[in-house]
C-alpha positions in Angstrom: 51.1 29.8 -41.0 52.2 32.7 -43.2 50.7 36.2 -42.9 46.8 35.7 -43.3 46.4 38.3 -46.0 49.3 39.1 -47.7 48.8 39.6 -51.0 50.6 41.2 -54.4 50.9 45.1 -53.4 48.9 47.2 -55.5 50.6 50.2 -56.7 47.4 52.5 -56.6 46.8 52.0 -53.1 51.1 52.3 -52.1 50.7 56.0 -54.4 48.1 57.3 -51.4 50.2 56.0 -48.2 53.2 57.9 -49.9 51.3 60.8 -50.6 49.9 60.6 -47.2 53.7 60.7 -45.5 54.8 63.2 -47.9 51.9 65.3 -46.6 53.8 65.6 -43.5 57.1 66.7 -44.4 59.3 66.6 -47.7 61.5 63.5 -47.5 64.2 61.7 -49.4 63.5 58.5 -50.9 65.5 56.8 -48.1 63.8 58.6 -45.4 60.7 57.8 -47.2 61.3 54.3 -46.9 62.3 54.9 -43.3 59.0 56.3 -42.6 56.9 54.0 -44.6 58.7 50.8 -42.6 57.6 52.7 -39.4 54.2 53.4 -40.0 52.0 52.6 -43.3 53.5 49.5 -43.6 52.2 48.3 -40.3 48.9 48.1 -42.8 50.1 48.0 -46.3 53.3 45.9 -46.6 56.0 46.8 -49.4 59.2 46.3 -50.9 61.8 49.4 -50.9 62.3 49.3 -54.5 58.7 48.8 -54.9 58.5 52.3 -53.4 61.1 53.9 -55.3 59.3 53.0 -58.8 55.8 54.4 -57.3 57.9 57.6 -56.8 59.1 57.7 -60.0 55.4 57.1 -61.6 54.0 59.7 -59.1 56.5 62.2 -60.3 55.7 61.4 -63.9 52.2 62.3 -63.1 52.5 65.9 -61.4 51.8 64.1 -57.6 54.9 65.0 -56.2 58.0 67.1 -57.5 62.2 66.0 -56.7 64.7 68.6 -56.0 68.4 67.7 -56.0 70.0 68.5 -52.6 74.2 67.5 -51.3 74.5 64.3 -49.7 78.6 63.9 -48.3 81.2 64.9 -50.5 80.4 65.4 -54.2 76.9 63.2 -53.9 73.5 64.7 -54.3 70.4 63.1 -53.4 66.2 63.5 -54.4 64.0 65.4 -51.6 60.6 64.9 -52.7 57.2 67.3 -52.2 53.3 66.5 -52.6 52.1 69.2 -55.0 49.1 71.1 -55.3 47.9 68.2 -57.7 49.3 65.4 -55.3 47.1 67.1 -52.2 44.0 67.1 -54.6 44.4 63.3 -55.9 44.5 62.5 -52.0 41.6 64.1 -51.2 39.9 62.3 -54.2 40.9 58.8 -52.5 40.1 59.7 -49.4 36.4 61.1 -50.7 35.8 58.1 -52.6 33.4 55.7 -50.1 34.5 51.4 -51.8 33.1 48.5 -50.8 35.4 46.2 -48.7 37.6 44.0 -50.6 36.3 40.6 -51.3 38.1 38.1 -49.1 41.6 36.2 -50.1 42.9 34.7 -47.3 45.7 32.2 -48.4 45.7 31.1 -44.6 41.9 30.3 -44.3 41.7 28.8 -47.4 44.8 26.0 -46.5 43.3 25.6 -43.5 39.9 24.3 -44.8 41.4 21.2 -46.2 43.6 20.2 -43.3 42.3 16.8 -43.9 45.0 16.4 -46.8 47.8 16.2 -44.4 47.9 15.0 -40.9 47.2 15.9 -37.3 50.8 17.4 -36.7 51.1 19.3 -39.9 47.9 21.0 -39.0 49.6 21.7 -35.7 52.6 23.4 -36.9 50.2 25.2 -39.7 48.2 26.5 -36.1 51.2 27.5 -34.1 52.8 29.5 -37.1 49.9 31.4 -37.0 49.4 31.7 -33.6 53.0 33.3 -32.9 52.8 35.4 -36.2 49.7 36.9 -34.3 51.1 37.1 -30.9 53.5 39.3 -32.6 51.4 41.2 -34.2 48.9 42.0 -31.5 52.4 43.1 -29.0 53.6 45.3 -31.7 49.9 46.8 -33.0 49.4 47.6 -29.3 52.5 49.4 -28.8 52.4 51.8 -31.9 49.1 52.5 -31.0 50.5 53.6 -27.1 53.0 55.5 -29.1 50.6 57.2 -31.3 48.0 58.3 -28.3 50.9 59.6 -26.7 52.4 61.4 -29.7 55.6 60.2 -29.5 56.2 59.3 -33.4 58.3 61.1 -35.3 56.1 61.3 -38.4 52.9 62.3 -36.3 54.8 65.3 -35.0 55.8 66.4 -38.1 52.3 66.3 -39.2 50.8 68.0 -36.0 53.7 70.7 -36.7 51.7 72.4 -40.0 48.1 71.1 -39.4 45.5 73.6 -38.1 44.9 73.2 -34.2 40.9 72.2 -34.4 42.3 69.2 -36.5 44.7 67.6 -34.0 42.8 65.5 -32.0 41.1 63.9 -35.0 44.8 63.2 -36.3 45.7 61.1 -33.8 42.2 59.6 -32.7 41.8 58.3 -36.8 45.2 56.7 -36.3 45.0 55.1 -32.9 41.5 53.6 -33.6 43.5 51.4 -36.7 45.8 50.3 -34.5 43.3 49.8 -31.7 41.0 47.9 -34.5 44.1 45.3 -35.6 45.2 44.2 -32.5 42.0 43.7 -31.8 41.8 41.5 -35.1 45.0 39.6 -33.7 43.4 39.0 -30.7 40.8 36.7 -32.7 43.0 35.3 -35.1 45.2 34.4 -31.5 41.9 32.9 -30.3 41.1 31.2 -33.9 44.1 29.5 -33.7 44.1 27.9 -30.6 40.7 26.8 -31.2 41.9 24.7 -33.6 44.3 23.1 -31.9 42.0 22.2 -29.5 40.0 20.9 -32.2 43.1 18.9 -33.6 43.8 17.5 -30.5 39.7 16.5 -30.2 40.0 14.8 -33.7 43.1 13.2 -33.2 41.8 11.7 -29.8 38.4 10.6 -31.6 40.1 8.9 -34.8 42.6 6.9 -33.4 45.4 8.0 -35.8 48.7 8.5 -35.5 49.4 12.0 -35.7 52.1 12.0 -38.3 49.5 9.8 -40.6 47.8 11.8 -43.5 43.9 11.9 -42.3 42.9 11.7 -45.8 44.9 11.6 -48.8 43.9 13.1 -52.2 42.7 10.7 -54.9 41.3 11.3 -58.0 37.4 10.6 -58.0 36.6 7.7 -59.9 35.7 8.6 -64.1 32.5 8.0 -65.1 31.9 4.9 -67.5 28.5 5.9 -69.4 
């Protein structure tokens, strides 16, 4: 089963992730994609071409500025800097209290209709879900521990220019996010395990072969009146 909450990338939300990264330190596009993969991508997935596209939009909107810098023999690269306008926009975004997004969960939607497949198929979906979130729990836990130790390059760069009174909060909020994600992953693991137990019970109660469709979809009868 695929990641439960994979959705299309919202370019507006991606913009704020990139602004927050550039607030830590100026970066080239390549450096920004690497730092994104090592930080923001844990909570907001985006492909690298989407990041470069959004950078161009941000530059056009005056939120970032780019400077050419030498790269190797005769080549150049663009270094991106957040502007005052970009900082103001980052502040505006954080101050905006929005309602949580309405649920759009492809994995849970499919699980609602597992009866249109076999018990074995349901098991394959649930095991995939289980394995995914077991991996994510480990990944998020390790990242939370790393942040708590202040042991990432980006965090050290951010703390280096932050006022002393803000440093504990900078670390604590990030650790809180990844501890929360770890707990969410544990919840998904429990749900998948409970689902596997449910499939075993249903298979035993119905006596159906494991590879037989439980309830083959059929068009409802049309009214003749």
